[in-house]
N, C-alpha and C positions, 0 to 999 in steps of 0.2 A: 644609680648603679646598683644591681643587685648582688653581684660578686665582687670581693676584694681583697688581694692578697699584697703581699709586703714582698717587695723584691729591694734586698738591703745588698749594696755592693759595698763591702768593707774591704778597703785597700789595705793590706798589711806589708809595710814598707821596711825592708831589711836594712841594717846597717851600711850593707855595702851600697846598696842603691842610693842610701841617701849620701854616700861621700861622693858618689857619681854625680848626683843631681847637680843643677846651677844652685847658687844661692840663692837666688830669688822662687826658687821651687818648692812648693808645699803641696804635699799629698795629703788630702783629709778624706773624713767618712762621706760618702756620697748616700742618702738616701731615697728610693724612688718607689713610690706606690702607684702599682698597675694590676689591670685585671686581667690576670692570667694564670696559668697552670704549668708547672711544672719546668726549671730552668736549671741551668748549668754554665758558667762561662769560665773558660780557663785562663785567659790572658788579656791584659787590657796594655797597649802599647802608648806611650808617651813619646812626641818627637825626641829622639836621642836615646830613649831607655825603655826599658822592657820590665813591667812591675808585674810578677807571677800573684795571682789572687785566686779565691775561691768564691765562685759566681754560679750563675743558672742560664740555661739557655730557655728563650721565652718558644714553649711550643703550642700555646693555645690561647688567642686574647678573645676574650667574650665581649658583645656590644648588646644593646638592647635590640633584640627580634634577629639577631644572627651572629653566628661566629666564625671568626678569621682563623683558620689553621696555618702557622706558620711552621715548617719542617726543616731542620738541618741547618737551623741559623745561628750562628754565634755572633757575641759581641763582639768585634774583632778589634776595636782600635777607638781611644778619645782622641778625637782632632781637634787641636784649637787652632784659631786665627792667631798663627805668630808669637802667641804666649802659651804657658802654661796654665791649666785651669785652676783655680784657686775657690774652692767651693766649701760652703758651710753645710747648707741642707737643701735638696729638691724634693718636691713632692708632687707627683703627676696627680693631676684632679680627675679628667676623664679622659676618654678613649672615643672619637669619632671617627667613622667610616666615609671618606671620600673618595668614590668609586671603587678603585683597588687599593688603595693605599690608606693605612692606618695612622692617623697623626694622632699622636700621645700629647695634649697640651699639657706644657710644665709651668709649675710657678717653683721659684726658689725662695723661700721666707729666710728672714735673716740679712737680706740685702744684697742678694746676687741675683739677675733675670735670665731666665732661660729661655731659649727659642723652642717653636716646636719640633719635635722628634720624628722624622719619617721612617717607618718599617717597611721596605722595600727592597724585593730581590735578596742580594746578599745584604743583610742588614748592619746599617752603621749606626751608631751612637754619636750623637753629637752634643755634647754639653754646650751651652751657651753661657759662658762666663763674661765677666766684664770685659766690655769690647775696649779697644784702643779708643782714647778721647779724639772727638771730631768736632769740627765748627759746622754750622749752618743749620737749618731748618725754623720750622715755627712751631712753637709752644703752644696749644689751645687749651685754654682754661673758661671757666662758667663762673658767673657771679648772680647771685639772685635778683641783684637790685641794681640801678642806676647809681652810681655816686654821685653824681651832679656834677654840675660843672665847676663849682669852685672848691679848689684844694688850699687851704691855708690853715697852719697850725694855730693863728691867732684865734681862729673861731673854732679851731677841732673839726675841721670839714676834710672827709674823704683823706682820712690820715693815713689808711690802708692803701689808697692808690699813689698818695704822695712819697710813700716809702719807696717806688719806682725809681724815682730821680733823687729823691732827697736822702740825706744820711744824718746820722748821729755820731759821735765821738767812737762807741765802741760797736762791735757788732758780735754774736757768736761765732767761734772759732768752729769751723765746718769739720777741721781733722779730728776735734774732740767727739763729732758726732760718731752714728752709725758707720758712716764710710771711713773712719779713722779708727781711734781707739775705743770708743763706744764709751765713754765717759758718763754721756747723756744721750737721749733721746730727740733732743730737739723738738719734744710733742709739746710741752705747755705754753698755748697760746698767745698767752699775755707778759713774756718775758724769758729772759736767761737765768733770772735767781741771783746769780755771782759773778762777779768779774773774773773769777777762776775758769770761767768756762768762755771768757772773751777773747777778743783779739782786737788790736787798733782798726778803727776805720778811719775818720777823719783825722783820728790822733795815732801818732806813731808811738807815743808814751802817755802816763798820765801819773798823778802823784796826789797825795794827802797831805799837805805840810803841816797842818794840823785839822782839829774835829770841826772848826768852821770855814776850811778853804778847800775848793777842790777845782784841781789844776789840771789841763788837758793840753798838751802840747801839740801844734799844727801839724800833720804829715807834711814832710819836706816834698817841693813841687807837686802836690796836689792843684789838680786843675777842676774848673768849671767843665762842664759838658760842652763838646765842641760842637754847638747847633748856631742857629739863628739869634739865640739869645745871650749866651755868655760866650760863642765863639773859641772856648777852650783855653781860657785865659786862666793864669794863675789864681789860686783864692789868697786873699790875705785877712788878717785875725781882725783886722779891724772892722770889716765889713759884718765878720760873723758875731763880733760883740753888738754890732748894731741892731742885728737880727733876733739875737737872744733877747736884747732888752726889749725890741718891739713885742715879742712873743709873752716876756714877763708883764710888762705894761696892761696889755690889753687883757691877758688871764688873771689879773689882779682881782681879788686876794687869793686865787689859787696859789701864787709862789708868794706868799707873804713873809717865808722863811728864808728869801734872798735880800740880803742887803742892797748887793751891788753886782754886777758882772762887769770886770774889766780885761784888758789885753796887759801881758805883763812880757817881758824880754828874758826869758829864761835862758838863753845861750849868750848873752853876754856880748851882743854882736850891735847893738845898737837898733836891731829892727825887731817888733813885737812878733812872738808867736806863739805866745800860748793866750786859751781863755781861762779866766779863773772867776768862778762862783764864791762869793763872800757871802755866807750864810750868819743869821742871828742865833743858831743852835745846831748840833750836829744832827746830819742827816742819815739814818737809819738805812733810807732806801735810796742812797745818792745814786747808784745806778739807773734805776727807774727814773728818778728826776731829772738826772743831767747826762747820762751817758747812753744807754740805750733804749730809753724810757719814749714815751709819746709826744714829748713838750718839744723839747730844744732841738728840732732837727731843723736844718738851714738851708733854706732858700737864697739865691743870689739880690742884691739888691735889683736886678734888672729886671728882675719877674716882680718884685713889689711894687716897681714904679710902671710897668706894664699892665698889672691887676692880676691878681690871683682866682677870677673870676671865669678866666679862659685857661683849660688845660695846656693850650699850645704856648703859654706863657712860660710853663715851668722848666727851671731847668734845674741842676744840681750838681753833686759830684759821683751820685749812685751808678750802679750797674746798667741800669735801663733808662734811655730817653723818650720822650712822650712824641708818638708819630701821629698820633689821631682820636679824637673822641667823636662820637656820634650817639648823642643822648639816646638814652634806653635801648641801645644796640650794641656799642661795641668801642672797647678802648685799648687802642694799640702801641705797644712801647717795641722800640730796638733797640740793640746793643750799644753799649756807651763802650768803644773800642779802647778808651784811655782810660780805664778803669785801672785801679793799681794793684788789685788782689789778683794771686795766680794760685794755681792748683798743681801740687806734684805726684804725678801716677806713674810707679814703675821708674823712678830715679829720673823722668823728666819733668821740666816745669814747663806749665801751659799757663799762656795770658785769659783771663775771664772777661765776658762770659764766653760759653761755647757757643750758646744757640743764639740765632741771627735777631728772632723776634718772637715776643709774646703776644697774643691776643686773647683779652678778656672779655668774652663774649656775655651779655647781659640776657639771660634765659630766667624769668621768672618761674615758670613751672618747675617744679621739683621733678614730675615724668619727663618731661622732656630733658631736662638733663642726664637722666639717667639714661634715657635710650641714646643719647648723644655718646654717653661714654661707652655703651654697649655696642655701638657700630664704628667705635675708635673715631669720632669726629672729635672727641674731648680725649686729652691726653692724662688729667688729673681731673678727680673731682673727690671733694670731702664734704662732709656731711651727710653721707649716707647711713638711713637710719636703720634700727634692729631689723625692722620688718622686709625690707628691701635688700637686704643683704643675702639672704639663699638665694632668692633668684638671680642678684649679680654673680655670684661665685658658681651657680649652675652654668650660668650661659657664657661666663668669659671667665673661666678658670685660672687662666695666664695671669690674671691681673695681679699685680703687687697690690699687699694690703697692709695697714695695721689698724689697729681700733685704739679710739681715742675717748678720755671723758668728756660727755656733752657740757656745754654750759648749762647752769641751773635755771629752769622758766620761774621767775619770781614776780610777785606783786606787791608792791612797794606802798607802805600806807604814810602819808604825811602825819607825823607825830605831832604837827602844831596846828592841826586845824581839826574841827570834828568832823566826822564821829570818830576819827582815829587818834585824837588825843587822849583816848581814854584806853589803857593798857588791855581792859577787859574786852574790848571790843577787837582790837589785834589777835588776842591771844583766841577769841571766837572765830574769827577769821581762820586761823589755822586749824582750830579743833573740828570744824567743817568738814575738811576735804579728807577722802580716803587715800591716802598715798599709794597704795597698793595698786588700786586702779589705774594711775598714769604709768606704774611701773610696768604692768601686763599691757594696757592698750598702745603704751607708745613705745615701750623697751623690749617687748618679750620675753618681759619676766625677770630682767638682768639689771639691776638699778642701784644707785647707790642714795640713800633716803637723804643724807646728810652731806650735801655738796656746796654749801656757801655758809659761810664766808669763804671755806677752804674745803680743798678737795684732798682725798687721802694720797693724792701722787704729790703731796707736799708733806711727809711723815713726820719730820723733824716738830711741826705748828699743829698738825691736824688730830683734834680728838673727836673719835666717834661719837655717835646720838648717847651711846648707852654710858658715857664720862661726862655729860652736860650735866648742869643742874637739874632737879626734879622737875620743875616747871616747864623747863625748854621740853624734856622727856612728856611731861603731860599734853602739852600742847599740839605735840607732834603724833598724838594719839588720835584717832578718829573716833569724836565722841560728839555727835552732833546735838544729844539732849544736853550736855555740857556746855556746848556752846550757846544753846539759845537759853539757858540757865546764866550765863554771863551776859548776855545782850538784857535779857530782863532785868539782871540786876543794875546794869549801865541805864534802865531808864527806856531801852530802845525796844520797847514792847509792840506786837503786832496790830495793826490797825484792822478794819473791818475787812478789808480782802486779803489779810495776812502778812500785809508788807510790814516789816520793820523800818527800812531807808532804801532809797534808790540812790545810785552813784554812777557814774562814767569811769569806764577802765580805758586810758589813753595804752594805745598799744599799736606797733608797728605792723603794716600792711604786709610785709614782704617776706615774711615767715610762714609758711604753712604749718608747721608744726608747732610754734607758738602761738597760732590762731585754734590748732586743736586742742594743746593743752588749755588753753583759755577756755574754751568752751564746755571741757569737762567740769573746769573751776565753777563757772558760773552755774551749773546745775547744782553743784553741790551747796553753792552760796543761795540759790534759790530755796533749797530745801529747810533752808532756817530762817527763810523770809527776808533776805538782802538781795535785792534784784540789782544786778550789774549789767550795764549795756557797754559793748564795747565799741570805743571811739578809734576806728582804724583809720592810721594816717601813715603817708610816707615818712621813712626813717629822718630823713631830715627834718620833718615837721616836728617828730616827736623829741627828736633830741634839741632842737631849739625851743620847743616849750616845756622840757625838761630844765633847762638854764635858766629858763624865765619863771619857773616854778610855778606854771598855767597848768596845773592838772591836780585832782582829787583823789586818784588812785593810778599808779603807773604799774605799766609791765614791762619787764624787761629781761632777756636772757643775759645771765651774767656769771663771768668766770671766778670759782674760788681759787684764790692765792693769797699769800703770805701779807703781801698789802693792799689787798681788796678794799679793805676797812676805811682806808685813807680817803677814800671818796665821800667819807661821812662826817668829816671834820665839818664844824661849823662854818657856813659862807661857802662851800666846796661846790662848783657848779654840778657836780656828780652826785649830789646828795639826795637820792633818791626819795628819802624817807623824810628829809629836812630833820635828820636826828639833832635833838637840840639838849639831851641831858648832859649836863657839866660833870656830872661825874665819872660818866663813860668817856665824855673828850678828856679829862683827865689820865685816864688810862691809856688811851691811844696817844697821848702825849710821850707817855713813859716809854712807848713803842718807838716812836720817833727819835727820840736821843739816844736811844741804844746801840753803843756801835759793837757790843759783845753779840757774837752769833748767839751764843746759848741765852744770854739774858734776854735778847730781842726774840727769840722762840719763847721763852716762859711769858714775856710780857704780851706778845701776840695771843697767846693761849687765854690769858687771864681778860684779854680785850675782847675776844672772840666767844666765850661764854658769856659776857656781860652782854654783849651785843644780841646774843639770842634771847638773852632773858627779856630784853625790852621788846621782843617780837615787832619789831619796825617793819617785817614784811612775811609774806606767805611764801615758801619755799618749795616747790614739788622736786621728787627726785631728778638725779643724772642720769643717763642712760651712756651708752658706748656708741658712736659712731663711725662709721667706716670712712676711712679714706683710702682711695684705690688711684692706681696708675698704671698706666700701658707700659708692658714689659719691653718697650724699644726705648724708654727713658734709663737711661744709666748714672750710676752714682748718684742714687736717689733711693731713699729708703723710708719714706714718708715723714721725713723731717717738716716741722710746720711752721716755727717762727725762729730766727737768728735774733730779732731783738722785739723788743713790743708792738705786738700787732704788725709786725715786718714779714710780709708774704713773699716779699720780692726777691730779697737778696739769694735766699736759698736756690732759686731759680740759676742764678750764674757759675753753679757748680755743677749742674747737670748738661748731659749731651744726650743726643738723641742718636739711636742706630737709624738712620734713615733709610738703609737698604732692607732691615728687617720692616720698617714701617710701610716701607713702598708693598715688599711679598704680602703684607698683611692687610692692608687697606686698598693699595693700587695707588696711593697717592705718595710722594718723598717727602715733600714740604709743607 
């Protein structure tokens, strides 16, 4: 649009009006951006009250190729379907001409979604605030890869899908997110960070009797899902203890800090009601390990007996029950009508979930996923890269959106085998790449240079590159001549055809952007005589080979967070660099036993800097990915996870304005 003007509707509310308004009425500033000239509005009527304000009449609307003239038309009224509008901010993005009707597509950022506004005849402006909660409908999502048929915490397979039916003790409190108090965005994808943002899930209460004991009380009356697997029977603590011990034993030594897991009768009624983790040292990240993390989430014994290699054998206590699984095509979930959580809206309590069904459609091609979002065939899509965002926002300006820091694409060099057992080689692999190239090519010029092990969204723990040791700043600087000198010094000289050494890079075949980033890296390494070939494999194969340490160079997208370096403990399955430095491990042990948050932050900073000095990986910058959702999704503000890698629970709080969707797409469900 070549002409843009700002229509600002400032609602000045007098004390007498406020006194007359109902207690739940809130009038706030509404900002609209439209293509107009000259405006004045005299009055806005809210059902039951009249508020006099200063506004403008739209006289002329310009659109590409033509002008629509609107004369003597005044915004008369704000109509609300049974409720008073409570809006924070609206932004009109484009004007489309459809026959003789000017349709202004709107989007409310800050969490309220607006419907299209039609200007026709006597002008009427209808602001679509949050609609009254309603039940029903199908939520359509997309995944770029097939999760596989085996979903099992013991083998850490398809954990993000297992989180639909299966739960842990705690969950992020949705009322503390954007739909509530706004204490958090629930954006960081790998955890909620603190139990101060949590609410009980399988547990109704929890405590730490001492620094070595972590206790969770089972929610009274909680039931397994009412399906053919568990038939809605009550959960008992003994079977949860059995499942916890199964996970602990099969993932040893991952849980070597746990001495035992037992049941306890904390109500003194002769019936065990709590699970207790007995540890051999204080656990700084106990929430990640025990409460909302990726490890101890609890399947029923029936699922284990039937086998976890068939998703239809899955059951749990979570909001969604598995309905179908079609390999490389579709995974479907239906609502668990017996889930215990509720949502309060305008003083009324609603059972959750609102939505009847979730379809996760396997769409490997990024372009196909974007097309499905544009045409309303998907209700939400994350991971939209910088280069695609302008087109999406132009074609679909009514989509809700937030920006989230992307994972860092990293290349991990095993420190226990040549050639990467030599620090000079690891530094050279870093110095060989120009990180500005990735920033421009992948992220449109907007990126964070140092985003692993920590991202700046963790300000208590993050220190930027300029505050890191000089050796770290040096190898983050593009210096191919310096890289070649280090390789020469390490004895890896060029042979007759200019090659210093050749190596395979194990990398997942499911991410187009990760492959693009790797291609850029291969070119830089080739310039210094290092020939790297991509060994493309399905994610399940990549993960299996990681756990078995069957690789010589490992590519992985990874999220910076306070406990990210826990993966690099000696013997840890996710120790991508086989980091084996005893001094560094001692620093990380200081982190693991720090129970004071200030001491923990200081210890994490020290361990992070020491990790970077060792140069166990080559990290490229992180950009910002768009998370988009359709305007008919209500009570959703781009929340990402309510627990570690838990993308499922958030959808229990969302409802669909099905009539609006039907108007926009032609289908209601």
